[in-house]
All heavy atoms as an XYZ file, in Angstrom:
661
protein
N     130.687     71.482     55.225
C     130.353     72.892     55.204
C     129.041     73.146     55.958
O     128.924     74.125     56.673
C     130.270     73.346     53.753
C     130.092     74.811     53.580
S     131.571     75.629     54.169
C     131.216     77.283     53.780
N     128.070     72.229     55.762
C     126.795     72.391     56.450
C     126.986     72.303     57.962
O     126.319     73.014     58.717
C     125.799     71.334     55.991
C     125.311     71.522     54.579
C     124.316     70.438     54.218
C     123.858     70.566     52.781
N     122.889     69.518     52.429
N     127.887     71.445     58.398
C     128.158     71.300     59.825
C     128.722     72.592     60.394
O     128.307     73.043     61.461
C     129.129     70.144     60.064
C     129.560     69.926     61.507
C     128.367     69.501     62.357
C     130.654     68.888     61.592
N     129.650     73.195     59.690
C     130.261     74.444     60.142
C     129.221     75.551     60.231
O     129.192     76.316     61.206
C     131.396     74.845     59.195
C     132.188     76.097     59.575
C     132.808     75.913     60.960
C     133.253     76.382     58.549
N     128.349     75.645     59.248
C     127.288     76.658     59.273
C     126.343     76.406     60.456
O     125.947     77.345     61.149
C     126.516     76.673     57.932
C     127.432     77.182     56.817
C     125.265     77.543     58.030
C     126.845     77.064     55.434
N     126.014     75.130     60.692
C     125.150     74.787     61.825
C     125.772     75.162     63.150
O     125.088     75.659     64.058
N     127.072     74.935     63.283
C     127.767     75.287     64.527
C     127.763     76.799     64.734
O     127.494     77.294     65.842
C     129.207     74.733     64.525
C     129.169     73.205     64.619
C     130.018     75.321     65.671
C     130.504     72.543     64.439
N     128.030     77.541     63.680
C     128.069     79.008     63.784
C     126.690     79.561     64.133
O     126.547     80.405     65.028
C     128.604     79.623     62.475
C     130.086     79.265     62.318
C     128.412     81.136     62.461
C     130.669     79.622     60.967
N     125.648     79.074     63.439
C     124.290     79.550     63.707
C     123.870     79.167     65.129
O     123.283     79.975     65.860
C     123.293     79.000     62.655
C     121.867     79.267     63.055
C     123.589     79.603     61.291
N     124.172     77.938     65.542
C     123.825     77.500     66.889
C     124.501     78.333     67.957
O     123.884     78.699     68.967
N     125.775     78.653     67.752
C     126.503     79.476     68.719
C     125.914     80.889     68.771
O     125.764     81.467     69.858
C     127.979     79.531     68.355
N     125.568     81.433     67.616
C     124.997     82.787     67.571
C     123.637     82.825     68.271
O     123.369     83.719     69.080
C     124.869     83.256     66.125
N     122.780     81.866     67.971
C     121.457     81.829     68.594
C     121.593     81.576     70.100
O     120.921     82.212     70.915
C     120.560     80.755     67.920
C     119.285     80.537     68.706
C     120.250     81.162     66.493
N     122.468     80.649     70.480
C     122.684     80.377     71.897
C     123.203     81.594     72.638
O     122.774     81.878     73.755
N     124.135     82.305     72.044
C     124.667     83.528     72.658
C     123.607     84.597     72.811
O     123.515     85.267     73.847
N     122.769     84.763     71.798
C     121.692     85.744     71.852
C     120.705     85.386     72.964
O     120.311     86.238     73.757
C     120.972     85.820     70.503
C     119.749     86.712     70.525
C     119.877     88.096     70.476
C     118.481     86.161     70.618
C     118.760     88.912     70.520
C     117.356     86.961     70.665
C     117.495     88.339     70.613
O     116.387     89.150     70.649
N     120.302     84.112     73.014
C     119.350     83.688     74.032
C     119.935     83.819     75.436
O     119.253     84.246     76.369
C     118.897     82.256     73.780
C     118.007     82.039     72.551
C     117.731     80.555     72.349
C     116.711     82.813     72.664
N     121.189     83.453     75.599
C     121.829     83.554     76.912
C     121.932     85.000     77.366
O     121.769     85.317     78.545
C     123.196     82.906     76.872
N     122.188     85.904     76.430
C     122.313     87.318     76.782
C     120.965     87.912     77.173
O     120.914     88.872     77.961
C     122.906     88.090     75.611
N     119.883     87.385     76.661
C     118.559     87.953     76.922
C     117.760     87.186     77.981
O     116.585     87.463     78.171
C     117.753     88.014     75.624
C     118.339     89.016     74.650
O     118.806     90.069     75.061
N     118.345     88.688     73.386
N     118.381     86.243     78.675
C     117.690     85.471     79.710
C     117.726     86.204     81.039
O     118.674     86.928     81.337
C     118.360     84.108     79.912
C     118.098     83.094     78.884
S     118.919     81.555     79.408
C     118.430     80.502     78.092
N     116.708     85.952     81.851
C     116.723     86.458     83.220
C     117.594     85.511     84.054
O     117.941     84.409     83.619
C     115.299     86.493     83.811
O     114.807     85.158     83.901
C     114.361     87.331     82.962
N     117.906     85.935     85.259
C     118.744     85.105     86.135
C     118.044     83.793     86.475
O     118.670     82.734     86.545
C     119.076     85.875     87.423
C     120.065     85.170     88.306
C     121.409     84.926     87.637
O     121.874     85.773     86.860
O     121.997     83.850     87.894
N     116.735     83.838     86.661
C     115.964     82.630     86.965
C     116.020     81.657     85.790
O     116.187     80.444     85.976
C     114.519     83.000     87.281
C     113.658     81.823     87.669
C     112.207     82.229     87.941
O     111.834     83.383     87.740
N     111.420     81.276     88.396
N     115.896     82.154     84.580
C     115.963     81.290     83.397
C     117.349     80.674     83.254
O     117.493     79.503     82.900
C     115.601     82.088     82.136
C     114.140     82.468     82.056
C     113.860     83.434     80.914
O     114.707     84.250     80.560
N     112.665     83.326     80.355
N     118.385     81.481     83.523
C     119.754     80.953     83.433
C     119.973     79.826     84.438
O     120.588     78.806     84.123
C     120.772     82.065     83.679
C     120.985     82.963     82.517
C     122.189     83.885     82.740
N     122.181     84.917     81.729
C     121.945     86.199     81.964
N     121.719     86.621     83.189
N     121.934     87.060     80.969
N     119.485     80.010     85.669
C     119.679     78.966     86.672
C     118.889     77.712     86.307
O     119.358     76.590     86.531
C     119.283     79.464     88.061
O     117.895     79.716     88.128
N     117.716     77.890     85.709
C     116.920     76.728     85.285
C     117.650     75.961     84.179
O     117.730     74.735     84.215
C     115.551     77.201     84.787
C     114.595     76.087     84.477
C     113.223     76.630     84.096
C     112.266     75.515     83.774
N     110.936     76.027     83.407
N     118.208     76.670     83.216
C     118.970     76.022     82.134
C     120.223     75.358     82.703
O     120.590     74.255     82.309
C     119.322     77.045     81.023
C     120.327     76.471     80.042
C     118.068     77.495     80.306
N     120.859     76.007     83.654
C     122.046     75.426     84.287
C     121.729     74.133     85.017
O     122.483     73.162     84.934
N     120.599     74.117     85.739
C     120.194     72.885     86.429
C     119.890     71.773     85.429
O     120.268     70.625     85.635
C     118.969     73.145     87.305
C     119.279     73.812     88.624
C     118.086     73.765     89.571
N     116.857     74.297     88.985
C     116.484     75.575     89.012
N     117.255     76.461     89.612
N     115.348     75.967     88.460
N     119.203     72.133     84.335
C     118.869     71.127     83.320
C     120.140     70.558     82.699
O     120.253     69.346     82.475
C     117.970     71.719     82.248
N     121.107     71.430     82.422
C     122.375     70.953     81.850
C     123.123     70.079     82.853
O     123.711     69.060     82.487
C     123.239     72.141     81.437
N     123.095     70.457     84.117
C     123.742     69.643     85.154
C     123.089     68.276     85.292
O     123.770     67.266     85.438
N     121.753     68.248     85.232
C     121.043     66.975     85.306
C     121.383     66.086     84.111
O     121.554     64.882     84.253
C     119.531     67.195     85.374
C     119.091     67.761     86.702
O     119.813     67.669     87.690
N     117.915     68.357     86.734
N     121.468     66.704     82.935
C     121.819     65.927     81.735
C     123.225     65.362     81.863
O     123.472     64.194     81.547
C     121.699     66.804     80.498
N     124.163     66.172     82.348
C     125.536     65.697     82.521
C     125.589     64.595     83.577
O     126.311     63.605     83.423
C     126.443     66.855     82.918
N     124.820     64.738     84.643
C     124.784     63.720     85.689
C     124.222     62.411     85.157
O     124.717     61.334     85.476
C     123.936     64.216     86.856
O     123.802     63.212     87.828
N     123.187     62.508     84.326
C     122.593     61.306     83.736
C     123.596     60.585     82.857
O     123.705     59.358     82.902
C     121.341     61.677     82.915
O     120.409     62.305     83.785
C     120.706     60.456     82.297
N     124.353     61.328     82.068
C     125.370     60.721     81.209
C     126.440     60.049     82.056
O     126.844     58.921     81.787
C     125.988     61.771     80.261
C     127.217     61.217     79.560
C     124.966     62.238     79.248
N     126.871     60.709     83.125
C     127.884     60.136     84.009
C     127.368     58.877     84.682
O     128.067     57.865     84.750
C     128.306     61.165     85.078
O     128.790     62.329     84.424
C     129.369     60.607     85.981
N     126.123     58.928     85.175
C     125.541     57.755     85.820
C     125.413     56.613     84.834
O     125.623     55.463     85.180
C     124.180     58.098     86.423
C     124.270     59.001     87.620
C     122.910     59.483     88.077
O     121.895     59.197     87.464
N     122.891     60.247     89.152
N     125.078     56.930     83.596
C     124.948     55.898     82.570
C     126.300     55.245     82.309
O     126.390     54.022     82.166
C     124.391     56.506     81.283
O     124.360     55.554     80.262
N     127.352     56.047     82.253
C     128.694     55.508     82.039
C     129.114     54.634     83.220
O     129.703     53.575     83.040
C     129.702     56.637     81.837
C     129.591     57.322     80.497
C     130.631     58.413     80.354
C     130.497     59.134     79.032
N     131.500     60.206     78.897
N     128.799     55.088     84.422
C     129.151     54.311     85.617
C     128.389     52.988     85.616
O     128.963     51.933     85.884
C     128.852     55.118     86.902
C     128.931     54.244     88.135
C     129.817     56.281     87.020
N     127.094     53.052     85.306
C     126.292     51.828     85.280
C     126.823     50.857     84.234
O     126.918     49.652     84.491
C     124.828     52.158     85.000
N     127.191     51.353     83.081
C     127.745     50.499     82.034
C     129.055     49.872     82.497
O     129.283     48.676     82.289
C     127.978     51.310     80.749
O     126.723     51.861     80.326
C     128.544     50.455     79.646
N     129.898     50.653     83.143
C     131.176     50.126     83.637
C     130.949     49.055     84.700
O     131.619     48.024     84.699
C     132.031     51.263     84.197
N     129.980     49.292     85.580
C     129.695     48.307     86.635
C     129.197     47.010     86.017
O     129.630     45.917     86.401
C     128.665     48.871     87.647
C     128.128     47.780     88.545
C     129.297     49.974     88.474
N     128.290     47.110     85.061
C     127.751     45.908     84.420
C     128.853     45.155     83.691
O     128.948     43.925     83.798
C     126.602     46.283     83.451
C     126.222     45.113     82.567
C     125.391     46.758     84.234
N     129.693     45.866     82.952
C     130.789     45.212     82.226
C     131.738     44.508     83.193
O     132.127     43.359     82.968
C     131.563     46.226     81.383
C     130.759     46.715     80.192
O     129.734     46.080     79.849
O     131.152     47.747     79.601
N     132.115     45.187     84.257
C     133.051     44.585     85.214
C     132.408     43.437     85.981
O     133.069     42.453     86.278
C     133.585     45.649     86.176
C     134.590     46.544     85.488
O     135.321     46.114     84.607
N     134.613     47.804     85.864
N     131.131     43.560     86.294
C     130.442     42.460     86.968
C     130.412     41.226     86.073
O     130.590     40.102     86.548
C     129.024     42.875     87.355
N     130.214     41.435     84.787
C     130.216     40.299     83.854
C     131.593     39.639     83.813
O     131.692     38.412     83.810
C     129.832     40.764     82.452
O     128.516     41.241     82.436
N     132.630     40.453     83.790
C     133.985     39.902     83.770
C     134.271     39.102     85.043
O     134.826     38.009     84.993
C     135.015     41.026     83.627
C     135.015     41.681     82.270
C     136.003     42.833     82.232
C     135.919     43.603     80.940
N     136.800     44.776     80.941
N     133.883     39.667     86.189
C     134.116     38.987     87.467
C     133.323     37.683     87.515
O     133.840     36.648     87.942
C     133.737     39.911     88.646
C     133.713     39.147     89.955
C     134.710     41.071     88.727
N     132.072     37.732     87.074
C     131.238     36.528     87.078
C     131.853     35.440     86.215
O     131.884     34.267     86.605
C     129.825     36.865     86.575
O     129.269     37.864     87.427
C     128.925     35.658     86.578
N     132.343     35.808     85.042
C     132.978     34.824     84.168
C     134.206     34.207     84.837
O     134.402     32.988     84.799
C     133.389     35.466     82.841
C     132.198     35.859     81.989
O     131.078     35.355     82.255
O     132.380     36.679     81.063
N     135.032     35.035     85.456
C     136.243     34.534     86.110
C     135.893     33.626     87.290
O     136.501     32.578     87.486
C     137.123     35.693     86.597
C     137.677     36.540     85.485
C     138.674     35.789     84.655
C     139.262     36.695     83.601
N     140.164     36.030     82.713
N     134.907     34.040     88.089
C     134.503     33.231     89.243
C     133.936     31.901     88.780
O     134.238     30.848     89.351
C     133.489     33.999     90.119
C     132.839     33.096     91.139
C     134.179     35.173     90.805
N     133.124     31.923     87.734
C     132.548     30.691     87.214
C     133.638     29.735     86.762
O     133.600     28.535     87.071
C     131.601     31.003     86.036
O     130.574     31.879     86.501
C     130.975     29.753     85.475
N     134.615     30.251     86.030
C     135.731     29.409     85.588
C     136.505     28.852     86.780
O     136.876     27.674     86.802
C     136.675     30.208     84.684
C     136.033     30.589     83.360
O     134.994     29.988     83.004
O     136.566     31.494     82.688
N     136.732     29.687     87.776
C     137.507     29.264     88.954
C     136.765     28.178     89.725
O     137.336     27.163     90.121
C     137.767     30.475     89.842
C     138.505     30.183     91.107
C     139.990     29.977     90.844
N     140.699     29.604     92.025
C     141.374     30.435     92.804
N     141.428     31.703     92.502
N     141.995     29.997     93.859
N     135.463     28.394     89.952
C     134.673     27.417     90.704
C     134.599     26.093     89.949
O     134.731     25.019     90.547
C     133.260     27.971     90.998
C     132.336     26.895     91.523
C     133.353     29.124     91.994
N     134.423     26.165     88.643
C     134.365     24.937     87.846
C     135.679     24.170     87.962
O     135.687     22.939     88.099
C     134.062     25.265     86.392
N     136.789     24.865     87.934
C     138.091     24.220     88.081
C     138.266     23.587     89.440
O     138.764     22.458     89.564
N     137.850     24.288     90.490
C     137.968     23.755     91.852
C     137.096     22.511     92.017
O     137.521     21.508     92.599
C     137.603     24.833     92.890
C     137.448     24.243     94.275
C     138.651     25.942     92.895
N     135.881     22.560     91.485
C     134.979     21.406     91.595
C     135.548     20.215     90.829
O     135.503     19.077     91.311
C     133.566     21.779     91.089
C     132.692     20.550     90.922
C     132.919     22.767     92.050
N     136.089     20.455     89.651
C     136.707     19.362     88.891
C     137.866     18.737     89.663
O     137.984     17.507     89.738
C     137.200     19.862     87.524
C     136.066     20.095     86.545
O     134.954     19.579     86.784
O     136.296     20.799     85.543
N     138.721     19.568     90.229
C     139.859     19.058     91.001
C     139.398     18.279     92.217
O     139.950     17.217     92.534
C     140.777     20.207     91.425
C     141.529     20.794     90.258
O     141.680     20.161     89.212
N     141.989     22.022     90.415
N     138.389     18.794     92.913
C     137.881     18.098     94.101
C     137.270     16.758     93.708
O     137.476     15.751     94.393
C     136.843     18.963     94.810
N     136.532     16.728     92.620
C     135.953     15.466     92.150
C     137.014     14.450     91.812
O     136.879     13.256     92.140
N     138.080     14.899     91.162
C     139.187     13.990     90.840
C     139.845     13.442     92.110
O     140.158     12.252     92.195
C     140.231     14.708     89.983
C     139.721     15.026     88.586
O     138.702     14.419     88.167
O     140.335     15.888     87.915
N     140.041     14.304     93.113
C     140.676     13.857     94.358
C     139.796     12.853     95.095
O     140.292     11.853     95.620
C     140.983     15.050     95.260
C     142.135     15.886     94.754
C     142.416     17.051     95.673
C     143.550     17.895     95.111
N     143.841     19.049     95.972
N     138.487     13.110     95.125
C     137.574     12.168     95.787
C     137.576     10.838     95.048
O     137.623      9.766     95.671
C     136.151     12.757     95.871
C     135.137     11.709     96.308
C     136.125     13.939     96.822
N     137.542     10.879     93.735
C     137.559      9.636     92.953
C     138.857      8.871     93.185
O     138.841      7.636     93.316
C     137.387      9.955     91.477
N     139.982      9.569     93.246
C     141.262      8.911     93.507
C     141.286      8.294     94.901
O     141.800      7.189     95.102
C     142.423      9.908     93.363
C     142.634     10.351     91.920
O     142.097      9.670     91.001
O     143.312     11.377     91.711
N     140.735      8.992     95.890
C     140.691      8.477     97.253
C     139.824      7.227     97.329
O     140.201      6.235     97.971
C     140.152      9.551     98.221
O     140.997     10.702     98.139
C     140.119      9.045     99.651
N     138.690      7.263     96.669
C     137.802      6.096     96.670
C     138.467      4.931     95.961
O     138.402      3.780     96.417
C     136.442      6.446     96.024
C     135.684      7.411     96.939
C     135.614      5.197     95.755
C     134.438      7.985     96.321
N     139.157      5.184     94.867
C     139.848      4.124     94.138
C     140.961      3.527     94.989
O     141.200      2.315     94.957
C     140.406      4.666     92.835
N     141.629      4.340     95.780
C     142.706      3.847     96.639
C     142.148      3.026     97.798
O     142.809      2.124     98.304
C     143.525      5.018     97.177
N     140.932      3.286     98.216
C     140.319      2.571     99.336
C     139.521      1.351     98.886
O     138.827      0.740     99.699
C     139.390      3.510    100.123
C     140.166      4.474    100.995
O     141.366      4.229    101.226
O     139.568      5.472    101.439
N     139.597      0.966     97.616
C     138.857     -0.198     97.138
C     139.285     -1.480     97.859
O     138.501     -2.401     98.032
C     139.031     -0.387     95.629
C     138.120      0.549     94.846
O     137.175      1.097     95.458
O     138.352      0.727     93.641
N     140.536     -1.538     98.314
C     141.047     -2.725     98.991
C     140.730     -2.729    100.481
O     140.936     -3.732    101.162
C     142.570     -2.821     98.795
C     142.924     -2.977     97.320
O     142.088     -3.538     96.575
O     144.008     -2.535     96.928
N     140.197     -1.626    101.004
C     139.890     -1.540    102.436
C     138.659     -2.377    102.751
O     137.783     -2.546    101.909
C     139.652     -0.088    102.823
N     138.587     -2.908    103.968
C     137.422     -3.713    104.342
C     136.164     -2.848    104.404
O     136.219     -1.687    104.776
C     137.782     -4.265    105.718
C     138.813     -3.333    106.250
C     139.562     -2.803    105.054
N     135.033     -3.422    104.059
C     133.754     -2.713    104.097
C     133.154     -2.899    105.476
O     133.072     -4.017    105.987
C     132.799     -3.259    103.004
C     131.448     -2.581    103.095
C     133.420     -3.085    101.637
N     132.735     -1.818    106.089
C     132.145     -1.853    107.416
C     130.648     -1.639    107.266
O     130.213     -0.699    106.628
C     132.739     -0.744    108.317
C     132.084     -0.753    109.694
C     134.240     -0.906    108.418
N     129.860     -2.548    107.864
C     128.403     -2.433    107.784
C     127.934     -1.476    108.874
O     128.043     -1.752    110.067
C     127.770     -3.815    107.981
C     126.268     -3.772    107.798
O     125.768     -2.735    107.281
O     125.600     -4.744    108.143
N     127.419     -0.332    108.474
C     126.962      0.673    109.435
C     125.452      0.722    109.524
O     124.897      1.598    110.171
C     127.479      2.064    109.010
O     126.992      2.366    107.704
C     128.978      2.119    109.036
N     124.756     -0.242    108.881
C     123.296     -0.229    108.896
C     122.717     -0.841    110.161
O     121.586     -0.567    110.504
C     122.732     -0.977    107.680
O     123.198     -2.323    107.698
C     123.155     -0.284    106.397
N     123.468     -1.663    110.855
C     122.965     -2.283    112.093
C     123.404     -1.459    113.269
O     124.477     -0.857    113.262
C     123.470     -3.711    112.251
O     124.897     -3.693    112.282
C     122.978     -4.590    111.126
N     122.562     -1.387    114.269
C     122.941     -0.635    115.460
C     123.102     -1.582    116.637
O     122.398     -2.570    116.756
C     121.881      0.435    115.782
O     120.641     -0.199    116.068
N     124.023     -1.272    117.499
C     124.268     -2.115    118.689
C     123.538     -1.479    119.841
O     123.983     -0.495    120.418
C     125.748     -2.196    118.954
N     122.381     -2.015    120.178
C     121.600     -1.458    121.280
C     121.741     -2.347    122.485
O     121.782     -3.500    122.517
C     120.126     -1.300    120.901
C     120.010     -0.281    119.780
C     119.335     -0.840    122.097
C     118.613     -0.046    119.324
């Protein structure tokens, strides 16, 4: 009930003030309301960007970790397969 009374009183006072404002005051209030709405929109956009960036970062991290693990396994398998190959000494130079 208190909420309903507050809404009615607020609407009545707002209507009275709006009716008695000059054009300059109305445009100033309109700009302030537009700025407030823009701030809310920008805040929502920023929150969405941060949330999506976090999701992308998590997915990329998982993907890169998987690729590195697979590459490490392939290199280890290749080295294990070449254990029987002859060792070539590359420390000496033929001048």
